[in-house]
C-alpha positions as CSV (number, residue, x, y, z in Angstrom):
1,X,19.3,-60.0,37.9
2,X,17.6,-62.6,39.7
3,X,19.0,-66.2,38.9
4,X,17.7,-69.6,39.4
5,X,20.1,-72.5,40.4
6,X,20.4,-75.6,38.0
7,X,18.6,-77.5,41.3
8,X,15.7,-75.0,41.4
9,X,15.1,-75.4,37.4
10,X,15.0,-79.3,37.5
11,X,12.6,-78.9,40.6
12,X,10.4,-76.7,38.5
13,X,10.7,-79.1,35.6
14,X,9.4,-81.9,37.7
15,X,6.7,-80.2,39.2
16,X,5.7,-79.2,35.7
17,X,6.3,-82.8,34.5
18,X,8.7,-81.5,32.1
19,X,12.0,-83.8,30.9
20,X,14.8,-81.2,30.1
21,X,17.9,-82.0,28.8
22,X,21.2,-80.8,30.3
23,X,21.4,-77.9,27.8
24,X,17.8,-76.9,28.3
25,X,18.2,-76.8,32.0
26,X,20.8,-74.1,31.2
27,X,18.8,-72.4,28.6
28,X,16.0,-72.3,31.1
29,X,18.0,-70.8,34.1
30,X,18.6,-67.7,31.5
31,X,15.0,-67.7,30.5
32,X,13.4,-67.8,33.9
33,X,15.7,-65.5,35.3
34,X,14.9,-63.1,32.8
35,X,11.1,-63.3,33.5
36,X,11.9,-63.1,37.3
37,X,13.8,-59.8,36.4
38,X,10.7,-58.5,34.5
39,X,8.4,-59.3,37.6
40,X,10.8,-57.4,39.8
41,X,10.5,-54.5,37.7
42,X,6.7,-54.8,37.7
43,X,6.8,-55.3,41.4
44,X,8.8,-52.2,42.3
45,X,6.1,-49.8,40.5
46,X,4.3,-47.8,43.0
47,X,0.6,-48.8,43.1
48,X,-0.6,-46.6,46.3
49,X,-3.0,-44.7,44.5
50,X,-4.2,-47.3,41.9
51,X,-7.6,-48.6,42.5
52,X,-7.9,-52.1,42.2
53,X,-9.9,-53.8,39.4
54,X,-11.1,-56.9,37.9
55,X,-11.0,-56.4,34.0
56,X,-8.8,-54.0,32.1
57,X,-11.9,-52.1,30.6
58,X,-14.9,-50.8,32.5
59,X,-17.4,-53.8,32.3
60,X,-21.0,-54.0,33.6
61,X,-22.3,-57.3,34.2
62,X,-26.1,-57.2,34.2
63,X,-27.2,-59.8,36.3
64,X,-30.7,-62.1,35.9
65,X,-33.0,-63.2,38.5
66,X,-32.6,-66.6,39.8
67,X,-35.6,-68.9,38.8
68,X,-36.0,-72.0,40.6
69,X,-36.7,-74.8,37.6
70,X,-37.0,-78.4,37.9
71,X,-33.8,-80.2,38.4
72,X,-32.9,-83.1,36.0
73,X,-33.9,-86.5,37.3
74,X,-31.2,-88.5,38.7
75,X,-31.5,-91.4,36.3
76,X,-31.2,-89.2,33.5
77,X,-28.4,-87.2,35.1
78,X,-26.1,-90.4,35.7
79,X,-27.1,-92.7,32.8
80,X,-23.7,-92.0,30.9
81,X,-21.8,-93.1,34.1
82,X,-19.6,-96.1,33.7
83,X,-20.4,-97.5,37.2
84,X,-22.8,-96.5,39.8
85,X,-24.3,-97.5,43.4
86,X,-27.8,-96.1,43.6
87,X,-27.6,-92.3,43.4
88,X,-23.9,-92.3,43.3
89,X,-21.1,-92.1,40.8
90,X,-18.4,-95.1,41.7
91,X,-14.7,-93.7,40.6
92,X,-11.5,-95.7,41.3
93,X,-9.6,-94.7,44.7
94,X,-6.6,-92.7,44.1
95,X,-5.7,-92.4,47.9
96,X,-4.0,-95.1,49.5
97,X,-6.2,-97.0,52.2
98,X,-9.4,-96.7,50.5
99,X,-11.8,-99.2,49.3
100,X,-10.7,-100.8,45.7
């Protein structure tokens, strides 16, 4: 059975932005281990002769012709923006070193 260490579960919780109590970490070790074991079973199935598909049932997706239509005027498209600079939307910088 694939098992996860306590440290691995804590790292997964951190990435998922979850706070887990000590007993929850232990429970997750078992639950996530069972999920990984299930995936191992799925991965062991021979799919050599299985045709790849995008949907579980046959699906016909009719396409429509592309028709060029007038675009929304810029002023109307940007009407609800909190802050703009001409035709651009101004947003706060999220990376260090950028303008404030």
